[in-house]
C-alpha positions in Angstrom: 86.3 87.0 97.3 87.7 90.2 95.6 88.7 89.9 92.0 92.5 89.9 91.7 94.2 92.2 89.2 97.1 90.7 87.2 99.6 93.5 88.2 99.8 96.7 90.1 98.8 99.9 88.3 102.0 101.7 87.1 102.7 104.9 89.0 100.2 104.1 91.8 102.2 103.1 94.9 99.1 103.7 97.1 100.0 100.6 99.2 103.4 102.1 99.8 102.0 105.4 101.0 98.6 105.1 102.7 99.0 102.3 105.3 101.2 102.0 108.3 104.0 99.4 107.8 105.2 98.8 111.4 108.0 96.5 110.5 109.6 99.4 108.6 108.6 102.0 111.2 106.5 103.7 108.4 103.6 105.7 109.5 100.4 106.0 107.6 100.2 108.7 104.8 104.0 108.8 104.4 105.9 107.3 101.5 107.9 104.2 102.3 111.7 104.8 102.5 112.0 102.1 99.8 109.8 103.9 97.3 111.7 105.2 94.3 111.0 108.5 92.6 109.2 106.6 89.8 106.9 105.0 92.5 108.5 101.5 92.4 109.6 99.4 95.4 113.4 99.4 95.7 113.3 96.1 97.7 110.6 94.3 95.6 111.6 90.6 95.4 114.2 91.0 98.1 114.2 89.1 101.5 114.2 92.6 103.1 110.6 93.2 101.8 108.2 92.7 104.7 105.7 89.9 104.6 102.8 92.4 104.9 104.0 94.0 101.6 104.6 90.8 99.7 101.3 89.4 100.9 99.3 92.4 99.7 98.0 91.6 96.2 96.2 94.1 93.9 92.4 93.6 93.7 89.6 95.5 92.1 88.1 96.2 95.5 91.3 97.8 96.8 92.7 99.4 93.7 89.4 100.7 92.2 89.7 102.4 88.8 92.3 105.1 89.7 95.2 105.8 92.0 92.9 108.1 94.0 90.4 105.2 94.5 93.2 103.1 95.9 94.6 105.8 98.2 91.1 106.4 99.5 90.3 102.7 100.1 93.6 102.2 101.9 93.3 105.3 104.1 89.8 104.1 105.1 91.1 100.6 105.9 93.9 102.1 107.9 91.4 104.2 109.9 89.0 101.2 110.4 91.8 98.9 111.7 93.7 101.4 113.9 93.8 100.3 117.5 91.9 102.5 120.0 94.0 105.3 121.5 
């Protein structure tokens, strides 16, 4: 099991950019419409926040050591789980 991190890395927002969030009609590699200029979720803690977002928890495997590590890992995961065309 991947080691969990206590909190998200400030200024990262990789999970709000890299993956598709179908319930929000958000394509991959596009910032979520709820992402603020300071890279925080405008609907964090709200019932409007999709389950896929609230269920995603930071981990060493996903987040790596830097924001670039997290973006790369999530882009790779997106590609690996994309349905065939």
